[in-house]
Steps between C-alpha positions, in 0.01 A plus 500: 500500500428140584160350430350197663244275338273277702346201330145395564428132440181387327351152507436390141275203422523333159215286371513186285385684184777760532304768684670696774362688802688742725342501843429844646690410817861615510786386716791709628737204501539198275487277807145621573394415146658154506336433838162576339578249224597239759168550681308475171676175409383336824157469336429278199586709195332469160706338226690741278497800736825654620596784733810717510626818662580784261678823600351838412783557252366215289359556149186318622394798712312802371719767657638700210579795725731280713761491224820696549523821298741505207843651565564834336 
């Protein structure tokens, strides 16, 4: 039985003091997420802030139930 996993992309914002925020908006494709970053960067950005796209399989997300079950 084949299984298919679909990634959901989150926009993560990191602050200058090391804090990190995951925006509640999700993107179906990485291109959508990077387009959002491009739009954000058209405005003057505060020093030290960075944005990146993180897939739902990342350790930065809080989706413990999204992990694959252990093989038996």
